[in-house]
N, C-alpha and C positions, 0 to 999 in steps of 0.2 A: 463846155463847148465841144463840138465835134463828135458828139455821141450819137447823132442822128443816124449815121450810116451803120454803126455797130448795133444800135437798137433795132433798126430795120432788118438787119441780117438775123438777129436773135429771134425776132418775131416771125420771120419767114421760115427759119429752121423749126421753131416751135409748132407753127401751123402744119408744116410738112409732117412732123412726127405725130401730131394729133390726128390729122385727117387722112393721111395715106394708109391704105390697107397694107398690112405686113403679114407675110406668110412665115410662120415660125416652125422650124423643124425641131420638135421637142425631143426626139430621140437623139439627134446630134448634140443638142444643148445639154441633155443629161450626160452624154458621153464626155462632152467637153468639161463639164463641171464635176465629173466623177461621182454622180449621185446614184445611189442604189434605190430603186423604186420601192422595194420591200422595207428598206430602212425608214423611209418617210411615213409609211402607213402605220407603224407601231407607235403608240404613245410613249413619251419619255417617263421613266420611273422617277426621276429626280424632280419633276415638276409638281409643285403642290397646288392644291385647289385654292382659289382666292378666299380670304377670310372676310366674312360679313361683319363689318364693324358696327352696324346698327342693331345687331342681334340682342345686345344687353340693354338697350334703351327702352 
């Protein structure tokens, strides 16, 4: 009992996040997260290609 008000608030917040348009400053976000643009564009050497398990069947 008593969850009606909390659920209504969660629903209101979720709708606001979903439907409101947000302007995101990507440059300041990169700076805040300390992400180097060139670093993300190169593939990782230690990542292996997925193995096709149905190849031998």
